[in-house]
N, C-alpha and C positions, 0 to 999 in steps of 0.2 A: 182131560187134557187142558191145561191153562195156557194162556198167552203170556209169554215171558216179557217182562219189561225191558226194552232195549237199553235203558239207562240203569246201570247198576249203582250201588251205593258209592263205590269208589269213583265212578264217573261224576256223580253229584258232588263228592268232596273235591275232586279235581277242578270242577267248575267254580266252586266256592273259593278255592285257593288260587285260581287263575288271576294274575294281576290285571289283565284286561277287563275281566268281569268286575273286579273290585273297583277299577277306575270308572267303569260305567255306572256302578251303583253310587259311587261318591259324586259323580257328575250330576246325577239326578237329585242328590240330597239337598243342595242349596236352593234350587228352584222350588222344591217341595216345601222347604222351610219358609221360603219367601211367600208362597201361596197361602200357607197356613197363617202366617203372621198378618198378611194382608186381609185375609178373611176375618180373622179375629178383630183386627182394627175396624173394618167396615161394620161388622156386627156390633161392636162396642159403640161405634158412632151412631148407628141407628137406634140402639137402646138409649143412649144418652139423649138424642133428639126426641125420642118418644117420651122419656121421663120428664124432660124439660117442657114438653108440649110445644116445641118449636117445629115449624114446617118451613124448610128452605124455599118452597115455592111461593111463600108469602113475601119474600124479600124482593127489594127492587133489583134491577139488573146489576148495578155496580156493587151492591151488597152481596148479591149471589156470586158474582165473580170473586170478590174477596173471600167469601165463605169457601168456595170450591178451591181456590188457591191455597188457603190455609189448611183445608182438609187433605188435599192431595200432596202437600209438601212432605209430611212424614213418610208417606208411601214412596215418593220419589227418592227420598234419602235412603230408605231401607233398601230399595232395589239398587241404588248406587253402591252402597256398602257391600251387598251380596255380589254384585258384579265385580267389585274390586277383589273380593276373596276368590271368586271363581277364576278371574284372570291370573291372580297370583299363583293359584294352584296349577293352572295350565302352563304357566311359565316354568314352574318348578319341574313339572313332568317333562316338558320339552327339554329342559336343561339336563335332566337325568338321561333321557333318550339320546341326547347329543353326546354325552360322556360315554354311554354304552357303545354308540356307533364308533366313536373315536378309538375306544379300546379294541373293538373288533377289527377296525382297519389296521391298527398297529399289529395285531396278531396275524392278520392276513399278509402284511408286508414282511413280517419276520418269517412266516412260512414260505413265502415266495423267495426270500433271500436264501433260506435253508435249501430249498429245492434247486435254485440256480447255482448255489455253491456246490451241491452234490453233483450236478451235471458237469460243471467245469472240472472238478477233480476226476471225474470218470473219463474225460477226454484225454487227460494228460497221461 
């Protein structure tokens, strides 16, 4: 006697087709891309410094500040661009939800008018 899996194959397909699940997966995609690109950048920087034989700890304080500013600028720009794309996507989703809500409200108003009209004709 085996234990049956509570989630059937159709349930799994329904979850994969669920728009909320797709939104959640897409919402995680940009930060993961950003983390991977950041990690690749930092690893590339470390390899570059190792190959060049340079040690940032040997720099004077003002040179170290310039170095850190120059090194962190591409990362800051990357995250700025990713944030822009994320915000654009969220605004698009919000706009879509607002349109769906407005359409549903119109349907509700039409239904209430139909019901109210039916009650008035029933009284006469």
